[in-house]
C-alpha positions, 0 to 999 in steps of 0.5 A: 051816335049823336053829338051828345054822345061823342067822346069829349074833345080837347077843347072841351077839356081845355077850360077845367084844365086852365082853371086847374092851372090857375088855381094851382098857381094861386095855391102855390103863391099863397103857400109862401109865408102863410100866417100859420104853416100848419093850420095852411096844411090842415086846411088845405088837406080837404081841398087837396082831396076834393081837387084829386077826385075831380081830377081822377074821375073826370074821365068818367064825369065831366061838369059844365063850364058853369059848375067848374067856374063855381068850384073854381071861385070856392077854391080861390076864397078857400086858399085865402082863408088858408093862407091867413087863417080864416079868423084872420083874413083882413078882408076889412082892411082891404074894404077900408083901403079901397072905399074908406069904408068899414063893413064891420062897423057897418054891420056891427060885426064883432068877430071877423066874419069871412069863415061865415061868408065862405060857408055861406058861399059854399052852399051857394057855389057847390049847390049847383054842381052837386044838382048837376051830377045828381041830375046826371047820374041818378036821373031825378027829376022835379022836386028831388033835383032840388032837394037832393043837392040841398040835402048834401049841402047840408049833410056835408056842412054837418060832417065838415064841423064834425071834422073840424071838432075831430082835429080840435081834439086830435091836435089841441092848442093853438093848431086846434083852436086855429083850425076850428075858428069858432072865435068864442062862439058857442053856436059857431057850427050851428050857424055855419051850417045854416049859412051853407044852407041858406046859400044853397036855397038861394042858388037852388031857387035861382036855378029853379027860376031860370028852369021855370022860364025856359022849361015848359014842362017844369010844373008837370015835371015837379008833379010827376016826380011825386008819382010813386014809381013802385006800388009794392012796398019794400021791407018784408015784401021785398025780402020775400020777393028776393027770396022767392027769386032766389029759389027759383 
């Protein structure tokens, strides 16, 4: 059995457990007197589901330390947003307190843009873990190892916007508006999805540049990924083939 095939040791599992413990402690600390308790609970519902899935599937699929670190950073940023509600995170006050300089004033922001920042960071940080998953599980190569992670970021961002809309309709009132967080921008959902897409494009571009510099077969792999692997069409042709096989 090669070293790559051996079961994961305790030392390899320790790092994600440390990160899980740290984010757990942060979540408990930020659960103390949040800006809006109901919104805090609603914001953390999806994050909790994601963490439970990561823990439950760790025996089947373990990410690299890099991927776990990227996921950890996103969870930290999310917990901050959940504590204050995304539209109330005082990031500009923090920057002014440290530097005496206003980011909002310098960039002419007319709204709190912490939510926009986290949508961009979602694409930037999560595109690589998704790429790691699809490359290792689906065994995709070349172009598809970059396209599929981008596609998942875009589709999951769309799904999240639909969840936000559904929650706003179901809960209504101040809670629905706090969770939706449009701050009066009718194009909020489209801008959030665009920012997540741009973050993913940046992350995957950096990944491609690194791989191109280290992998001598990078270009050949991209060309090979476009080669047709099955010459026979699917559709009605595949149905006839399956029916013929069933009858034999």
